C-alpha positions as a LaTeX table, in Angstrom:
\begin{tabular}{lrrr}
\hline
Residue & $x$ (\AA) & $y$ (\AA) & $z$ (\AA) \\
\hline
Met1 & 74.69 & 71.66 & 65.90 \\
Thr2 & 75.35 & 75.39 & 67.40 \\
Gly3 & 71.95 & 77.75 & 68.46 \\
Ala4 & 70.67 & 74.55 & 69.81 \\
Ser5 & 68.78 & 75.24 & 72.67 \\
Thr6 & 66.09 & 78.07 & 71.59 \\
Gly7 & 63.53 & 78.65 & 68.49 \\
Ile8 & 64.50 & 76.68 & 65.48 \\
Gly9 & 67.54 & 74.72 & 66.83 \\
Pro10 & 65.17 & 72.23 & 68.98 \\
Glu11 & 63.30 & 71.44 & 66.06 \\
Leu12 & 66.71 & 70.56 & 63.48 \\
Ala13 & 68.03 & 68.94 & 66.88 \\
Leu14 & 64.82 & 66.68 & 66.98 \\
Cys15 & 64.89 & 66.21 & 63.03 \\
Phe16 & 68.62 & 64.68 & 63.02 \\
Ala17 & 67.34 & 62.88 & 66.24 \\
Glu18 & 64.45 & 61.14 & 64.45 \\
Asp19 & 67.00 & 60.33 & 61.60 \\
Gly20 & 69.19 & 58.12 & 63.99 \\
Phe21 & 71.96 & 60.67 & 64.58 \\
Asp22 & 74.00 & 61.09 & 67.72 \\
Leu23 & 74.38 & 64.67 & 68.63 \\
Thr24 & 76.61 & 67.53 & 69.69 \\
Leu25 & 74.84 & 70.21 & 70.69 \\
Ala26 & 76.16 & 73.68 & 71.44 \\
Ala27 & 74.59 & 77.09 & 72.54 \\
Asp28 & 75.23 & 79.93 & 75.10 \\
Thr29 & 71.97 & 78.88 & 77.00 \\
Pro30 & 70.58 & 75.77 & 79.03 \\
Leu31 & 70.76 & 72.88 & 76.85 \\
Asp32 & 68.33 & 70.75 & 79.36 \\
Glu33 & 65.08 & 70.48 & 77.30 \\
Ala34 & 66.81 & 69.72 & 73.84 \\
Arg35 & 69.17 & 66.98 & 75.07 \\
Arg36 & 66.08 & 65.47 & 76.55 \\
Ile37 & 64.26 & 65.21 & 73.68 \\
Ala38 & 66.68 & 63.92 & 71.43 \\
Glu39 & 67.60 & 61.30 & 74.34 \\
Ala40 & 63.71 & 60.16 & 74.27 \\
Leu41 & 64.20 & 59.16 & 70.47 \\
Gly42 & 67.27 & 56.49 & 71.54 \\
Ala43 & 70.28 & 59.54 & 70.38 \\
Arg44 & 73.50 & 60.08 & 72.17 \\
Val45 & 73.66 & 63.50 & 73.38 \\
Glu46 & 77.04 & 65.83 & 74.21 \\
Thr47 & 76.19 & 69.03 & 75.01 \\
Val48 & 78.47 & 72.38 & 75.49 \\
Gln49 & 77.19 & 75.38 & 76.83 \\
Ala50 & 79.40 & 78.36 & 75.46 \\
Asp51 & 79.10 & 81.26 & 73.49 \\
Leu52 & 79.75 & 80.98 & 69.76 \\
Ala53 & 81.15 & 84.91 & 69.55 \\
Thr54 & 84.09 & 84.00 & 71.45 \\
Pro55 & 87.41 & 82.11 & 70.54 \\
Glu56 & 86.80 & 80.14 & 73.71 \\
Gly57 & 83.13 & 79.11 & 72.83 \\
Ile58 & 84.70 & 77.50 & 69.31 \\
Gly59 & 87.68 & 75.95 & 71.17 \\
Ala60 & 84.69 & 74.33 & 73.28 \\
Ile61 & 83.03 & 73.08 & 71.02 \\
Cys62 & 86.10 & 71.33 & 68.90 \\
Thr63 & 87.50 & 70.04 & 71.91 \\
Thr64 & 84.38 & 68.04 & 72.85 \\
Met65 & 84.43 & 67.16 & 68.78 \\
Gly66 & 88.00 & 65.52 & 69.36 \\
Ala67 & 88.74 & 63.96 & 66.31 \\
Arg68 & 85.53 & 62.78 & 65.46 \\
Ile69 & 84.59 & 64.11 & 61.81 \\
Pro70 & 80.66 & 65.25 & 61.73 \\
Asp71 & 78.70 & 63.48 & 59.33 \\
Ala72 & 75.99 & 66.72 & 59.41 \\
Leu73 & 77.27 & 70.43 & 60.37 \\
Ala74 & 74.36 & 72.60 & 61.28 \\
Ala75 & 75.64 & 76.54 & 62.25 \\
Asn76 & 72.11 & 77.73 & 63.43 \\
Ala77 & 73.44 & 80.13 & 66.11 \\
Gly78 & 72.88 & 83.76 & 65.84 \\
His79 & 70.56 & 86.81 & 66.90 \\
Gly80 & 69.27 & 89.88 & 65.96 \\
Leu81 & 69.36 & 93.65 & 66.93 \\
Gly82 & 66.07 & 96.25 & 66.84 \\
His83 & 66.08 & 99.59 & 67.08 \\
Ala84 & 68.18 & 102.25 & 65.24 \\
Phe85 & 72.07 & 101.70 & 64.81 \\
Leu86 & 72.91 & 104.93 & 66.51 \\
Asp87 & 70.86 & 104.07 & 69.04 \\
Gln88 & 72.45 & 100.59 & 69.29 \\
Arg89 & 75.26 & 99.65 & 72.21 \\
Trp90 & 78.63 & 98.62 & 70.46 \\
Asp91 & 78.99 & 95.74 & 72.70 \\
Asp92 & 75.90 & 94.60 & 71.58 \\
Ile93 & 76.42 & 95.31 & 67.54 \\
Arg94 & 79.66 & 93.25 & 68.35 \\
His95 & 78.11 & 90.22 & 69.56 \\
Val96 & 75.48 & 90.27 & 66.78 \\
Ile97 & 78.86 & 89.90 & 63.96 \\
Asp98 & 80.99 & 87.90 & 66.21 \\
Thr99 & 78.09 & 85.61 & 66.82 \\
Asn100 & 76.25 & 85.46 & 63.26 \\
Ile101 & 79.42 & 85.67 & 61.36 \\
Thr102 & 82.88 & 85.45 & 62.80 \\
Gly103 & 81.97 & 82.42 & 65.69 \\
Thr104 & 79.65 & 80.61 & 62.40 \\
Val105 & 82.79 & 80.97 & 60.03 \\
Ala106 & 85.27 & 80.05 & 62.39 \\
Leu107 & 83.59 & 76.93 & 63.34 \\
Leu108 & 83.28 & 76.19 & 59.74 \\
His109 & 87.30 & 76.50 & 58.72 \\
Arg110 & 87.71 & 74.34 & 61.76 \\
Leu111 & 85.58 & 71.38 & 61.34 \\
Val112 & 85.08 & 71.30 & 57.73 \\
Pro113 & 88.57 & 70.59 & 55.86 \\
Ala114 & 87.85 & 67.11 & 57.78 \\
Met115 & 84.83 & 66.84 & 55.95 \\
Arg116 & 86.34 & 67.29 & 52.99 \\
Asp117 & 89.06 & 65.67 & 52.70 \\
Arg118 & 86.49 & 62.18 & 53.85 \\
Gly119 & 85.00 & 63.40 & 50.93 \\
Glu120 & 81.72 & 63.15 & 52.41 \\
Gly121 & 79.54 & 65.31 & 54.71 \\
Arg122 & 76.69 & 68.08 & 54.46 \\
Ile123 & 76.43 & 71.36 & 56.22 \\
Leu124 & 73.15 & 73.54 & 56.53 \\
Leu125 & 73.68 & 77.25 & 57.47 \\
Ile126 & 70.92 & 79.35 & 58.77 \\
Gly127 & 70.81 & 82.40 & 56.48 \\
Ser128 & 67.46 & 84.55 & 56.32 \\
Ile129 & 65.26 & 86.57 & 53.70 \\
Ala130 & 66.24 & 89.37 & 55.89 \\
Gly131 & 69.46 & 89.23 & 54.15 \\
Leu132 & 68.21 & 90.01 & 50.55 \\
Ile133 & 66.61 & 93.60 & 52.45 \\
Pro134 & 68.25 & 96.44 & 53.83 \\
Gly135 & 67.22 & 96.13 & 57.13 \\
Ser136 & 66.46 & 99.52 & 58.42 \\
Phe137 & 66.02 & 99.65 & 62.40 \\
Gln138 & 67.96 & 96.32 & 61.86 \\
Ala139 & 70.68 & 97.03 & 60.35 \\
Val140 & 73.41 & 94.62 & 61.53 \\
Tyr141 & 71.16 & 91.93 & 62.12 \\
Asn142 & 70.38 & 92.31 & 58.28 \\
Ala143 & 73.78 & 92.92 & 56.91 \\
Ser144 & 75.19 & 89.66 & 59.09 \\
Lys145 & 72.81 & 87.61 & 57.48 \\
Ala146 & 73.70 & 89.15 & 53.84 \\
Phe147 & 77.10 & 87.61 & 54.43 \\
Val148 & 75.47 & 84.16 & 55.54 \\
Asp149 & 73.52 & 83.84 & 52.13 \\
Ser150 & 76.24 & 85.23 & 49.97 \\
Phe151 & 79.15 & 83.02 & 52.09 \\
Ser152 & 76.62 & 79.68 & 51.67 \\
Phe153 & 76.76 & 80.31 & 47.65 \\
Ala154 & 80.67 & 80.70 & 47.45 \\
Leu155 & 81.30 & 77.75 & 50.09 \\
Arg156 & 78.90 & 75.11 & 48.32 \\
Asn157 & 80.52 & 76.45 & 44.96 \\
Glu158 & 84.34 & 75.48 & 46.14 \\
Leu159 & 83.44 & 72.60 & 47.72 \\
Lys160 & 81.04 & 71.26 & 44.65 \\
Asp161 & 83.34 & 68.07 & 43.37 \\
Thr162 & 84.38 & 67.29 & 47.40 \\
Gly163 & 81.27 & 65.27 & 48.11 \\
Val164 & 80.51 & 67.89 & 50.63 \\
Thr165 & 77.11 & 69.63 & 50.00 \\
Val166 & 76.46 & 73.44 & 52.05 \\
Thr167 & 72.64 & 74.20 & 52.12 \\
Cys168 & 71.43 & 77.71 & 53.11 \\
Leu169 & 68.05 & 77.87 & 55.07 \\
Met170 & 66.38 & 80.89 & 54.39 \\
Pro171 & 63.26 & 81.59 & 56.86 \\
Gly172 & 61.57 & 85.04 & 57.61 \\
Pro173 & 59.81 & 85.26 & 60.52 \\
Thr174 & 59.72 & 82.88 & 62.70 \\
Asp175 & 57.55 & 82.35 & 66.08 \\
Thr176 & 60.08 & 82.38 & 67.83 \\
Asp177 & 62.09 & 83.95 & 71.24 \\
Phe178 & 64.00 & 85.94 & 68.45 \\
Phe179 & 62.25 & 89.47 & 68.77 \\
Ala180 & 62.19 & 89.52 & 72.51 \\
Arg181 & 65.84 & 88.99 & 72.39 \\
Ala182 & 66.20 & 91.59 & 69.84 \\
Asp183 & 63.86 & 93.74 & 71.79 \\
Met184 & 61.82 & 94.01 & 69.14 \\
Leu185 & 58.14 & 93.10 & 70.64 \\
Asp186 & 57.10 & 96.88 & 70.07 \\
Thr187 & 57.73 & 96.46 & 66.20 \\
Ser188 & 55.12 & 95.49 & 63.30 \\
Val189 & 57.01 & 92.54 & 62.77 \\
Gly190 & 57.49 & 91.78 & 66.05 \\
Gln191 & 53.92 & 92.07 & 66.85 \\
Ser192 & 52.68 & 90.25 & 63.67 \\
Gly193 & 50.61 & 86.90 & 64.44 \\
His194 & 51.75 & 85.43 & 61.00 \\
Lys195 & 54.93 & 84.01 & 62.12 \\
Ala196 & 56.23 & 80.55 & 60.89 \\
Asp197 & 56.03 & 77.64 & 62.86 \\
Pro198 & 59.67 & 76.77 & 64.04 \\
Ala199 & 58.84 & 73.35 & 63.47 \\
Lys200 & 58.10 & 73.59 & 59.88 \\
Val201 & 61.07 & 75.68 & 59.39 \\
Ala202 & 63.46 & 73.51 & 60.41 \\
Arg203 & 62.06 & 70.46 & 58.33 \\
Thr204 & 62.11 & 72.10 & 55.50 \\
Gly205 & 65.59 & 72.92 & 55.59 \\
Tyr206 & 66.61 & 69.58 & 57.17 \\
Lys207 & 64.74 & 67.95 & 53.69 \\
Ala208 & 66.94 & 70.74 & 51.47 \\
Met209 & 70.16 & 69.83 & 53.10 \\
Asn210 & 69.65 & 65.74 & 52.83 \\
Asp211 & 68.55 & 66.35 & 49.38 \\
Gly212 & 71.95 & 68.25 & 48.49 \\
Val213 & 69.80 & 71.55 & 47.41 \\
Gly214 & 71.93 & 74.96 & 47.32 \\
Asp215 & 69.16 & 77.34 & 49.26 \\
Val216 & 65.74 & 76.86 & 50.38 \\
Val217 & 63.00 & 80.07 & 51.56 \\
Ala218 & 60.72 & 78.55 & 54.66 \\
Gly219 & 56.98 & 79.56 & 53.45 \\
Leu220 & 55.40 & 80.46 & 50.15 \\
Gly221 & 54.84 & 83.90 & 51.37 \\
Asn222 & 58.24 & 84.72 & 52.22 \\
Arg223 & 59.10 & 83.12 & 48.92 \\
Met224 & 57.34 & 85.51 & 47.19 \\
Gln225 & 58.90 & 88.67 & 49.21 \\
Ala226 & 62.19 & 87.02 & 48.30 \\
Ala227 & 61.53 & 86.84 & 44.74 \\
Leu228 & 60.10 & 90.62 & 44.59 \\
Ala229 & 63.40 & 91.61 & 47.18 \\
Ala230 & 65.21 & 90.60 & 43.37 \\
Val231 & 63.77 & 93.39 & 41.38 \\
Thr232 & 62.90 & 95.68 & 43.97 \\
Pro233 & 64.82 & 99.03 & 44.34 \\
Gln234 & 66.81 & 98.75 & 47.74 \\
Ser235 & 65.73 & 102.15 & 49.01 \\
Val236 & 62.43 & 100.55 & 48.39 \\
Leu237 & 63.35 & 97.78 & 50.12 \\
Ala238 & 64.88 & 99.91 & 52.95 \\
Glu239 & 61.59 & 102.22 & 53.40 \\
Gln240 & 59.25 & 98.92 & 53.60 \\
His241 & 61.39 & 97.58 & 56.03 \\
Arg242 & 61.13 & 100.72 & 58.12 \\
Lys243 & 57.89 & 100.01 & 58.66 \\
Met244 & 58.13 & 96.62 & 59.81 \\
Ala245 & 61.09 & 96.96 & 62.09 \\
Glu246 & 60.59 & 100.39 & 63.69 \\
Pro247 & 60.10 & 100.90 & 67.26 \\
Lys248 & 56.17 & 102.06 & 67.71 \\
Arg249 & 57.24 & 104.08 & 70.90 \\
\hline
\end{tabular}
């Protein structure tokens, strides 16, 4: 499981540990707390502190896995980036793309063939309802999540007769350090007190994965927003997102 150190990640790790899974946890920040919680539930835990945005990080995860074939693979690593596209540093933009898209796809390309050949397995990808909305002042992040959302449906179709299922969890704003890391604490969405509980979001995604569901939007309000996004002009959605994500300073 990637992105296991913060946000939804530790809560997902808890779900797996409660169900008796042994875990390989990966993240680019220390995993001590996630490991402690999972081991307290009886799980055997390996940790890999590595940057999924780099080939070296992908290699470290795969080396740790060795010849083992995952029963379930949760690709949760990702991060955001606020402010106007032209005001962002290119290195920051590239890191979002390499984490949210390139690293995720590379890891699946390395690990999923063995799951397919075995004829059994579950994959959980963390997309977002942001992928349904043009992300003014969060343009690269929303576009990266649009990729993940779309990719998950395509991969699910390709694997439909193999015994391997693909589930895409699409949360909305969640009460994690996402907005601080994305430098979005000076925005309406960053300051909102109505963010989702990461534990509830994780359990929603975990249940959907176990049920073999193709996609799930966490939270009633987010499900309504996702439905409205399907029938609202893109220009209107972009302006609505601007009001949420444009810095106030």
